[in-house]
The first five atom37 places (N, CA, C, CB, O) and aatype in JSON, in Angstrom:
{
  "aatype": [12, 11, 11, 10, 19, 15, 2, 19, 15, 6, 14, 6, 16, 1, 6, 6, 13, 6, 16, 17, 9, 11, 2, 18, 14, 10, 7, 18, 19, 9, 2, 1, 11, 15, 15, 16, 3, 19, 16, 12, 8, 18, 7, 11, 4, 7, 8, 13, 11, 7, 2, 19, 7, 11, 3, 10, 19, 16, 2, 1, 11, 10, 10, 15, 1, 2, 1, 1, 16, 1, 6, 15, 18],
  "atom_mask": [
    [1, 1, 1, 1, 1],
    [1, 1, 1, 1, 1],
    [1, 1, 1, 1, 1],
    [1, 1, 1, 1, 1],
    [1, 1, 1, 1, 1],
    [1, 1, 1, 1, 1],
    [1, 1, 1, 1, 1],
    [1, 1, 1, 1, 1],
    [1, 1, 1, 1, 1],
    [1, 1, 1, 1, 1],
    [1, 1, 1, 1, 1],
    [1, 1, 1, 1, 1],
    [1, 1, 1, 1, 1],
    [1, 1, 1, 1, 1],
    [1, 1, 1, 1, 1],
    [1, 1, 1, 1, 1],
    [1, 1, 1, 1, 1],
    [1, 1, 1, 1, 1],
    [1, 1, 1, 1, 1],
    [1, 1, 1, 1, 1],
    [1, 1, 1, 1, 1],
    [1, 1, 1, 1, 1],
    [1, 1, 1, 1, 1],
    [1, 1, 1, 1, 1],
    [1, 1, 1, 1, 1],
    [1, 1, 1, 1, 1],
    [1, 1, 1, 0, 1],
    [1, 1, 1, 1, 1],
    [1, 1, 1, 1, 1],
    [1, 1, 1, 1, 1],
    [1, 1, 1, 1, 1],
    [1, 1, 1, 1, 1],
    [1, 1, 1, 1, 1],
    [1, 1, 1, 1, 1],
    [1, 1, 1, 1, 1],
    [1, 1, 1, 1, 1],
    [1, 1, 1, 1, 1],
    [1, 1, 1, 1, 1],
    [1, 1, 1, 1, 1],
    [1, 1, 1, 1, 1],
    [1, 1, 1, 1, 1],
    [1, 1, 1, 1, 1],
    [1, 1, 1, 0, 1],
    [1, 1, 1, 1, 1],
    [1, 1, 1, 1, 1],
    [1, 1, 1, 0, 1],
    [1, 1, 1, 1, 1],
    [1, 1, 1, 1, 1],
    [1, 1, 1, 1, 1],
    [1, 1, 1, 0, 1],
    [1, 1, 1, 1, 1],
    [1, 1, 1, 1, 1],
    [1, 1, 1, 0, 1],
    [1, 1, 1, 1, 1],
    [1, 1, 1, 1, 1],
    [1, 1, 1, 1, 1],
    [1, 1, 1, 1, 1],
    [1, 1, 1, 1, 1],
    [1, 1, 1, 1, 1],
    [1, 1, 1, 1, 1],
    [1, 1, 1, 1, 1],
    [1, 1, 1, 1, 1],
    [1, 1, 1, 1, 1],
    [1, 1, 1, 1, 1],
    [1, 1, 1, 1, 1],
    [1, 1, 1, 1, 1],
    [1, 1, 1, 1, 1],
    [1, 1, 1, 1, 1],
    [1, 1, 1, 1, 1],
    [1, 1, 1, 1, 1],
    [1, 1, 1, 1, 1],
    [1, 1, 1, 1, 1],
    [1, 1, 1, 1, 1]
  ],
  "atom_positions": [
    [[58.17, 101.09, 133.26], [57.18, 101.78, 133.35], [56.5, 101.54, 134.63], [56.44, 101.59, 132.28], [56.09, 100.38, 134.73]],
    [[56.27, 102.27, 135.61], [55.52, 102.22, 137.02], [53.91, 102.8, 136.57], [56.43, 103.41, 138.36], [53.68, 103.86, 135.99]],
    [[53.1, 101.97, 136.92], [51.5, 101.94, 136.9], [51.32, 102.42, 138.25], [50.71, 100.39, 136.61], [51.58, 101.76, 139.26]],
    [[50.75, 103.93, 138.22], [50.66, 104.7, 139.51], [48.93, 104.3, 139.97], [51.04, 106.64, 139.19], [48.57, 103.9, 141.08]],
    [[48.09, 104.53, 138.85], [46.78, 104.11, 139.23], [46.11, 103.93, 138.12], [46.08, 104.97, 140.06], [46.88, 104.26, 137.22]],
    [[45.07, 103.56, 137.66], [44.46, 103.35, 136.16], [44.42, 104.67, 135.5], [42.89, 102.71, 136.13], [43.81, 105.65, 135.93]],
    [[45.21, 104.62, 134.32], [45.38, 105.53, 133.27], [46.43, 106.26, 133.7], [44.24, 106.34, 132.93], [46.75, 107.17, 132.93]],
    [[47.16, 106.13, 134.84], [48.39, 107.0, 134.98], [49.47, 106.09, 135.17], [48.33, 108.04, 136.16], [49.45, 105.13, 135.93]],
    [[50.64, 106.55, 134.26], [52.03, 105.54, 134.4], [52.97, 107.0, 135.02], [52.8, 104.6, 132.43], [52.5, 108.11, 135.28]],
    [[54.29, 106.57, 135.12], [55.42, 107.21, 135.45], [56.79, 106.29, 134.57], [55.48, 107.23, 137.21], [57.2, 105.19, 134.95]],
    [[57.29, 107.0, 133.43], [58.47, 106.11, 132.85], [59.5, 106.15, 133.81], [59.08, 106.58, 131.44], [59.4, 107.02, 134.67]],
    [[60.48, 105.39, 133.85], [61.31, 105.24, 134.49], [62.77, 105.03, 133.88], [60.87, 104.43, 135.17], [63.86, 104.79, 134.39]],
    [[62.35, 105.21, 132.56], [63.8, 105.82, 131.32], [63.06, 106.51, 130.43], [64.85, 104.49, 130.25], [61.86, 106.67, 130.21]],
    [[64.41, 107.0, 129.83], [64.1, 107.64, 128.56], [63.5, 107.14, 127.7], [64.94, 107.96, 127.99], [62.46, 107.73, 127.4]],
    [[63.8, 106.02, 127.02], [63.41, 105.21, 126.08], [61.82, 104.89, 126.5], [64.42, 103.95, 125.99], [61.0, 105.2, 125.64]],
    [[61.44, 104.46, 127.43], [59.84, 104.35, 128.12], [59.18, 105.19, 127.43], [59.58, 104.74, 129.71], [58.31, 104.93, 126.61]],
    [[59.75, 106.68, 127.89], [59.34, 107.97, 127.79], [58.95, 108.2, 126.57], [60.23, 108.85, 128.16], [57.82, 108.58, 126.29]],
    [[59.73, 108.01, 125.85], [60.08, 108.25, 124.21], [58.86, 107.33, 123.75], [61.88, 107.62, 123.54], [57.94, 107.93, 123.18]],
    [[58.78, 106.46, 123.86], [58.16, 105.2, 123.13], [56.52, 105.37, 123.71], [59.05, 103.47, 123.66], [55.64, 104.79, 123.08]],
    [[56.17, 106.14, 124.88], [55.02, 106.42, 125.17], [54.6, 107.83, 124.09], [55.0, 106.61, 126.8], [53.58, 107.95, 123.41]],
    [[55.32, 108.44, 124.16], [54.91, 109.9, 123.41], [54.72, 109.53, 121.95], [56.19, 111.2, 123.52], [53.86, 110.08, 121.27]],
    [[55.56, 108.56, 121.45], [55.22, 108.44, 120.03], [53.97, 107.57, 120.05], [56.44, 107.8, 119.12], [53.08, 107.85, 119.25]],
    [[53.82, 106.65, 120.8], [52.54, 106.09, 120.65], [51.17, 106.79, 120.89], [52.57, 105.09, 121.39], [50.08, 106.48, 120.42]],
    [[51.53, 107.91, 121.81], [50.17, 108.71, 122.38], [50.7, 110.04, 122.12], [49.68, 108.47, 124.16], [51.08, 110.74, 123.07]],
    [[50.76, 110.43, 121.01], [51.24, 111.98, 120.69], [49.75, 112.97, 121.29], [51.58, 112.2, 118.56], [49.94, 114.18, 121.42]],
    [[48.81, 112.59, 121.52], [47.59, 113.37, 121.88], [47.45, 113.02, 123.34], [46.23, 112.99, 120.98], [46.45, 113.49, 123.87]],
    [[48.35, 112.19, 124.19], [48.25, 111.89, 125.65], [48.96, 113.15, 126.46], [0.0, 0.0, 0.0], [49.72, 114.05, 126.11]],
    [[48.52, 112.87, 127.39], [48.98, 114.11, 128.51], [50.31, 114.0, 129.28], [47.89, 114.2, 129.71], [50.5, 112.95, 129.9]],
    [[51.21, 114.93, 129.33], [52.41, 114.48, 129.86], [52.63, 115.74, 131.06], [53.68, 114.33, 128.57], [52.82, 116.9, 130.7]],
    [[52.59, 115.37, 132.46], [52.56, 116.24, 133.61], [53.74, 115.96, 134.3], [51.38, 116.1, 134.49], [53.93, 115.05, 135.1]],
    [[54.81, 117.16, 133.77], [56.2, 117.1, 134.29], [56.12, 118.24, 135.43], [57.42, 117.41, 133.05], [55.78, 119.42, 135.44]],
    [[56.69, 117.12, 136.59], [56.96, 117.91, 138.06], [58.2, 118.47, 138.11], [56.89, 116.99, 139.35], [59.17, 117.71, 138.18]],
    [[58.37, 119.68, 138.07], [59.89, 120.08, 138.3], [59.74, 120.26, 139.86], [60.5, 121.62, 137.39], [60.9, 120.27, 140.28]],
    [[59.05, 120.37, 140.69], [58.67, 120.74, 142.39], [57.23, 120.56, 142.32], [59.06, 122.48, 143.04], [56.44, 120.64, 141.38]],
    [[57.08, 120.25, 143.69], [55.72, 120.28, 144.18], [54.78, 121.63, 143.65], [55.85, 120.25, 145.8], [53.56, 121.65, 143.5]],
    [[55.7, 122.68, 143.44], [55.02, 123.86, 143.1], [55.27, 124.44, 141.48], [55.5, 124.89, 144.18], [54.83, 125.51, 141.07]],
    [[55.86, 123.73, 140.91], [56.21, 124.04, 139.23], [55.95, 122.76, 138.69], [57.9, 124.56, 138.77], [56.72, 121.8, 138.77]],
    [[54.69, 122.78, 138.08], [54.08, 121.96, 137.35], [53.6, 122.35, 135.88], [53.14, 121.6, 138.09], [52.99, 123.41, 135.74]],
    [[53.85, 121.48, 134.73], [53.98, 121.77, 133.51], [53.12, 120.82, 133.07], [55.28, 121.81, 132.99], [53.17, 119.68, 133.53]],
    [[52.07, 121.24, 131.97], [51.45, 119.94, 131.42], [51.67, 120.16, 130.02], [49.85, 119.66, 131.79], [51.5, 121.33, 129.65]],
    [[52.02, 119.28, 129.09], [51.97, 119.18, 127.95], [51.36, 118.02, 127.04], [53.01, 119.37, 127.8], [51.13, 116.96, 127.62]],
    [[51.09, 118.09, 125.78], [50.93, 116.95, 125.07], [51.98, 116.21, 124.62], [50.29, 117.17, 124.16], [52.96, 116.86, 124.25]],
    [[52.05, 114.89, 124.53], [52.69, 113.9, 124.35], [53.72, 114.61, 122.85], [0.0, 0.0, 0.0], [54.93, 114.36, 122.8]],
    [[53.15, 115.35, 121.91], [53.29, 115.86, 120.92], [54.5, 117.18, 120.78], [51.99, 116.11, 120.68], [55.4, 117.4, 119.97]],
    [[54.07, 117.8, 121.82], [54.75, 119.08, 122.08], [56.46, 119.04, 121.91], [54.32, 119.5, 123.61], [57.25, 118.16, 122.28]],
    [[56.65, 120.0, 121.39], [58.18, 120.04, 121.01], [59.15, 120.21, 122.0], [0.0, 0.0, 0.0], [60.36, 120.06, 121.83]],
    [[58.6, 120.51, 123.02], [59.63, 120.29, 124.28], [60.64, 119.03, 124.46], [58.77, 120.23, 125.52], [61.8, 119.1, 124.87]],
    [[60.06, 118.07, 124.15], [60.63, 116.87, 124.37], [61.62, 116.43, 122.77], [59.24, 115.78, 124.81], [62.15, 115.33, 122.61]],
    [[61.66, 117.36, 121.94], [62.14, 116.71, 120.85], [63.45, 117.4, 120.85], [61.27, 116.8, 119.55], [63.64, 118.52, 121.33]],
    [[64.61, 116.44, 120.09], [65.99, 117.03, 120.03], [66.64, 117.26, 121.17], [0.0, 0.0, 0.0], [67.58, 118.05, 121.06]],
    [[66.4, 116.72, 122.49], [67.15, 117.02, 123.48], [68.03, 115.48, 123.69], [66.17, 117.61, 124.76], [67.85, 114.64, 124.57]],
    [[68.95, 115.45, 122.61], [69.99, 114.15, 122.57], [70.99, 114.6, 123.79], [70.94, 113.92, 120.86], [71.58, 115.66, 124.01]],
    [[70.93, 113.43, 124.43], [71.85, 113.5, 126.01], [71.31, 113.94, 126.77], [0.0, 0.0, 0.0], [71.88, 113.66, 127.83]],
    [[70.14, 114.74, 127.01], [69.43, 115.07, 128.06], [68.28, 113.76, 128.78], [68.71, 116.38, 127.5], [67.42, 113.1, 128.2]],
    [[68.63, 113.74, 130.01], [67.98, 113.03, 130.87], [66.49, 113.5, 130.78], [68.62, 113.15, 132.21], [66.24, 114.53, 131.42]],
    [[65.38, 112.88, 130.05], [63.96, 113.38, 129.95], [63.18, 112.78, 131.13], [63.27, 112.96, 128.52], [61.98, 113.01, 131.28]],
    [[63.76, 112.13, 131.82], [62.74, 111.76, 133.21], [63.89, 111.99, 134.47], [62.01, 109.75, 133.2], [63.95, 111.18, 135.4]],
    [[64.52, 112.82, 134.41], [64.98, 113.63, 135.52], [63.93, 114.06, 136.51], [65.61, 114.79, 135.01], [63.88, 113.64, 137.66]],
    [[62.98, 115.05, 135.91], [62.11, 115.79, 136.39], [60.61, 114.3, 136.42], [61.99, 117.43, 135.24], [60.35, 113.5, 135.52]],
    [[60.13, 114.41, 137.41], [59.3, 113.26, 137.29], [57.82, 113.75, 136.02], [58.75, 112.84, 139.15], [57.16, 114.76, 135.76]],
    [[57.88, 112.82, 135.72], [56.75, 112.83, 134.4], [55.58, 111.84, 134.83], [57.51, 112.18, 132.75], [55.86, 110.66, 135.06]],
    [[54.08, 112.37, 134.96], [53.08, 111.37, 134.78], [52.44, 111.43, 133.48], [52.08, 111.46, 135.78], [52.36, 112.46, 132.8]],
    [[52.02, 110.38, 133.18], [51.42, 109.96, 131.83], [50.06, 109.47, 131.74], [52.17, 108.95, 131.27], [49.85, 108.35, 132.2]],
    [[49.25, 110.02, 131.3], [48.08, 110.0, 131.15], [47.22, 110.1, 129.5], [47.86, 110.98, 132.03], [47.45, 111.02, 128.72]],
    [[46.26, 109.01, 129.2], [45.71, 109.24, 128.14], [44.46, 109.72, 128.18], [45.78, 108.33, 127.5], [43.81, 110.02, 127.19]],
    [[43.94, 109.83, 129.82], [42.69, 110.46, 129.83], [42.43, 111.62, 130.53], [41.86, 109.68, 130.21], [42.74, 111.58, 131.72]],
    [[42.0, 112.55, 130.15], [41.85, 114.09, 130.49], [41.34, 114.12, 131.86], [40.81, 114.93, 129.48], [41.85, 114.89, 132.67]],
    [[40.34, 113.32, 132.2], [39.59, 113.48, 133.53], [40.57, 113.01, 134.72], [38.18, 112.54, 133.53], [40.63, 113.64, 135.78]],
    [[41.43, 111.72, 134.43], [42.51, 111.57, 135.35], [43.44, 112.64, 135.29], [43.2, 110.37, 135.14], [43.69, 113.13, 136.39]],
    [[44.03, 113.14, 134.31], [44.93, 114.15, 134.25], [44.58, 115.4, 135.26], [45.0, 114.56, 132.81], [45.4, 115.9, 136.04]],
    [[43.45, 115.75, 135.14], [42.87, 116.85, 136.22], [43.04, 116.78, 137.64], [41.51, 116.94, 136.15], [43.1, 117.79, 138.35]],
    [[43.11, 115.47, 138.1], [43.13, 115.05, 139.12], [44.63, 115.14, 139.89], [42.57, 113.87, 138.9], [44.83, 115.03, 141.1]],
    [[45.61, 115.38, 138.81], [47.17, 115.83, 139.66], [47.71, 117.21, 139.61], [48.45, 115.04, 139.06], [48.77, 117.47, 140.19]]
  ]
}
């Protein structure tokens, strides 16, 4: 897991991502598909469930438990 700034991390593996969303279901996940296509989810969002075999970190994911921090991205 890469620490980008205080309260913001970027998972490098599917396992890191899945562990984080399990531990912080109300944390914020910023899914960056491109510089103009960005979606924000809660960790508990159903979009991440049941994706067997899919690489969940192909799109850049920024993880934060702090709402104020996520608003700056």
